[in-house]
C-alpha positions as CSV (number, residue, x, y, z in Angstrom):
1,M,14.1,-1.1,7.4
2,I,10.4,-0.5,7.2
3,R,9.6,3.1,8.1
4,V,6.2,3.6,9.7
5,L,4.0,6.6,10.5
6,I,1.2,6.1,13.0
7,A,-1.9,8.3,12.7
8,D,-4.5,7.9,15.4
9,D,-6.1,10.5,17.7
10,Q,-5.8,8.3,20.8
11,E,-2.3,8.7,22.3
12,L,-2.6,5.4,24.1
13,V,-3.2,3.6,20.8
14,R,-0.2,5.3,19.2
15,T,2.0,4.5,22.1
16,G,1.0,0.9,22.1
17,F,1.6,0.5,18.4
18,R,5.0,2.3,18.7
19,V,6.2,-0.1,21.4
20,I,5.2,-3.1,19.4
21,L,6.7,-1.9,16.1
22,D,9.9,-0.4,17.4
23,A,10.7,-3.7,19.2
24,E,11.3,-5.3,15.8
25,D,14.7,-5.2,14.1
26,D,13.2,-4.5,10.6
27,I,10.6,-1.8,11.6
28,T,11.0,1.7,13.0
29,V,8.3,4.3,13.8
30,V,9.5,7.6,12.3
31,A,6.6,9.8,13.3
32,E,3.1,10.0,15.0
33,A,0.1,12.1,14.0
34,A,-3.0,12.8,16.0
35,E,-5.2,13.9,13.1
36,G,-5.4,13.7,9.3
37,E,-3.8,17.0,8.3
38,Q,-0.8,16.3,10.5
39,A,-0.5,12.9,9.0
40,Q,-0.3,14.4,5.5
41,R,2.4,16.8,6.6
42,L,4.4,14.1,8.4
43,A,4.1,11.7,5.4
44,T,5.7,14.4,3.2
45,E,8.4,15.2,5.7
46,F,9.4,11.7,6.8
47,A,8.5,9.6,3.6
48,P,7.4,6.5,5.5
49,D,6.9,3.1,3.8
50,V,3.7,2.4,5.6
51,V,1.1,4.7,7.3
52,V,-1.0,3.0,10.0
53,M,-4.1,5.2,9.7
54,D,-7.2,5.4,11.9
55,V,-10.4,6.1,10.0
56,R,-12.0,8.4,12.5
57,M,-9.9,11.4,13.4
58,P,-10.6,15.1,14.0
59,V,-9.8,18.0,11.6
60,C,-9.3,15.6,8.6
61,D,-10.4,12.0,8.8
62,G,-8.4,9.0,7.7
63,I,-10.2,8.7,4.4
64,E,-9.3,12.2,3.2
65,A,-5.8,11.8,4.5
66,T,-5.4,8.5,2.7
67,R,-6.6,10.0,-0.5
68,W,-4.1,12.8,-0.3
69,I,-1.2,10.6,0.8
70,T,-1.7,8.0,-1.9
71,A,-2.1,10.5,-4.7
72,V,1.6,11.4,-4.9
73,S,4.3,9.4,-6.8
74,D,6.1,6.8,-4.7
75,A,3.3,7.0,-2.2
76,P,3.5,5.1,1.1
77,R,1.2,2.2,1.6
78,V,-1.7,2.9,4.0
79,L,-3.0,0.4,6.5
80,I,-6.4,1.4,7.7
81,L,-7.4,0.9,11.4
82,T,-11.1,0.2,12.0
83,T,-13.1,-0.5,15.1
84,F,-15.7,-2.7,13.3
85,D,-15.0,-5.4,10.6
86,L,-17.7,-3.8,8.4
87,D,-17.1,-0.2,9.2
88,E,-18.9,1.9,6.6
89,Y,-15.9,4.1,6.1
90,V,-13.7,1.1,5.0
91,F,-15.4,1.0,1.6
92,D,-14.5,4.6,1.0
93,A,-10.9,3.8,2.1
94,L,-10.6,1.2,-0.6
95,R,-11.4,3.9,-3.2
96,A,-9.1,6.3,-1.5
97,G,-6.1,4.0,-2.1
98,A,-5.8,2.0,1.1
99,S,-3.7,-1.2,0.8
100,G,-5.3,-3.0,3.7
101,F,-7.3,-3.1,6.9
102,L,-6.8,-4.1,10.5
103,L,-9.1,-4.2,13.4
104,K,-8.0,-2.0,16.3
105,D,-8.2,-4.9,18.7
106,A,-5.9,-7.1,16.6
107,G,-3.0,-8.7,18.4
108,A,0.7,-7.7,18.1
109,D,1.5,-10.5,15.7
110,E,-1.4,-9.4,13.4
111,L,-0.1,-5.8,13.4
112,L,3.4,-6.8,12.6
113,H,2.3,-9.1,9.8
114,A,0.1,-6.4,8.4
115,V,2.8,-3.8,8.3
116,R,5.3,-6.2,6.6
117,V,2.7,-7.4,4.0
118,I,1.7,-3.9,3.1
119,A,5.4,-2.7,2.9
120,A,6.1,-5.6,0.5
121,G,3.6,-4.2,-1.9
122,E,0.9,-6.8,-1.2
123,A,-2.7,-6.0,-0.1
124,L,-4.0,-7.2,3.3
125,L,-7.2,-8.6,2.0
126,A,-7.8,-11.5,4.4
127,P,-9.2,-13.0,7.6
128,S,-12.3,-11.6,9.3
129,I,-12.7,-8.4,7.3
130,T,-12.1,-9.3,3.7
131,R,-14.7,-11.5,2.1
132,R,-17.7,-9.8,3.7
133,L,-16.1,-6.4,3.1
134,I,-15.4,-7.0,-0.6
135,E,-18.8,-8.7,-1.3
136,D,-20.8,-6.0,0.5
137,Y,-18.7,-3.3,-1.2
138,A,-19.2,-4.9,-4.6
139,R,-23.0,-4.9,-4.3
140,R,-23.1,-1.2,-3.9
141,P,-24.1,0.8,-7.0
142,V,-21.3,2.1,-9.1
143,S,-21.3,5.8,-9.8
144,N,-21.1,5.2,-13.6
145,G,-20.8,2.3,-15.9
146,A,-17.6,3.4,-17.7
147,S,-14.8,0.9,-17.8
148,P,-11.6,2.1,-16.1
149,A,-9.0,3.6,-18.4
150,G,-6.7,0.9,-19.7
151,L,-9.0,-2.1,-19.0
152,D,-9.5,-2.7,-22.8
153,D,-5.7,-2.8,-23.2
154,L,-5.4,-5.9,-21.0
155,T,-4.6,-9.2,-22.6
156,P,-6.8,-12.3,-21.9
157,R,-4.2,-13.7,-19.6
158,E,-3.8,-10.4,-17.7
159,I,-7.6,-10.3,-17.2
160,E,-7.4,-13.9,-15.8
161,V,-4.7,-12.7,-13.4
162,L,-6.8,-9.7,-12.4
163,R,-9.8,-11.8,-11.7
164,A,-7.8,-14.2,-9.7
165,V,-6.4,-11.4,-7.5
166,A,-9.9,-10.1,-6.9
167,R,-10.9,-13.6,-5.7
168,G,-8.2,-13.3,-3.1
169,L,-5.6,-15.6,-4.6
170,T,-2.0,-15.2,-3.8
171,N,0.7,-15.2,-6.6
172,A,1.5,-18.8,-5.8
173,D,-2.2,-19.7,-6.0
174,I,-2.5,-18.0,-9.3
175,A,0.6,-19.8,-10.6
176,R,-0.8,-23.2,-9.7
177,E,-4.3,-22.4,-11.2
178,L,-2.9,-21.1,-14.5
179,V,0.0,-23.6,-14.6
180,V,2.7,-20.9,-14.9
181,S,5.6,-19.8,-12.7
182,D,5.4,-17.3,-9.9
183,A,7.7,-15.0,-11.9
184,T,5.3,-15.1,-14.8
185,V,2.4,-14.1,-12.5
186,K,4.4,-11.2,-11.2
187,T,5.1,-10.1,-14.7
188,H,1.5,-10.2,-15.7
189,L,0.5,-8.4,-12.5
190,A,3.1,-5.7,-13.0
191,R,1.6,-5.1,-16.5
192,V,-1.9,-4.9,-15.1
193,F,-0.8,-2.3,-12.5
194,A,0.9,-0.3,-15.2
195,K,-1.9,-0.3,-17.7
196,L,-4.6,0.5,-15.1
197,D,-2.3,2.9,-13.1
198,L,-2.7,1.0,-9.9
199,H,-0.5,0.9,-6.8
200,D,-1.3,-2.5,-5.4
201,R,-3.7,-5.5,-5.2
202,A,-6.3,-3.6,-3.1
203,Q,-6.8,-1.2,-5.9
204,A,-6.9,-4.1,-8.4
205,V,-9.7,-5.7,-6.4
206,V,-11.7,-2.5,-6.6
207,V,-11.3,-2.2,-10.4
208,A,-12.2,-5.9,-10.9
209,Y,-15.5,-5.5,-9.0
210,E,-16.4,-2.1,-10.2
211,S,-15.9,-3.1,-13.8
212,G,-17.9,-6.3,-13.4
213,L,-15.0,-8.6,-14.2
214,V,-15.7,-10.4,-10.9
215,R,-19.0,-10.6,-9.0
216,P,-19.6,-11.6,-5.4
217,G,-19.7,-15.3,-4.9
218,E,-17.5,-16.2,-7.9
């Protein structure tokens, strides 16, 4: 069962999401928060698998709440809700540890798909948001030129896998491109995550772009 915490300052939005999610046999909404600090408290109390997090909330916004929630061990995945597909705050959400993004006007099927993908440990880096989001994000100046800790420890094959993830390829796509099995790709990816201290693919994409391993358009 996928346990979900909904964090949004609009009660109507929370109610709508709860109705959609609770109707599924494999998903249950365990709590609702109307602002970021409440989301932090409820995440600790209920230990959800996925937090559906609005970016703009009073008291503590979704970015700060995401940063706090994803900083703990065995942290829940965070699915960011945004009104615009190039919301400026989404870039900060990536750095804060968000695992995916969803437009607030998305359909019920998209919401359910997003929650399941995030819960499975994947990153929701697709459809209308992703490529423009990542490319615009990657063009922004990096605060410093230092390589992330652990990057030099990656093997050539692990770097290939990291680059492929940053290009938006699935494990199956990577396996075909590198002519290896899906299991081998998962092993390489697990080692990349461990060496770079990453939670999921979204953070791997950030590292790949910030370190210069991948550039927009590649």
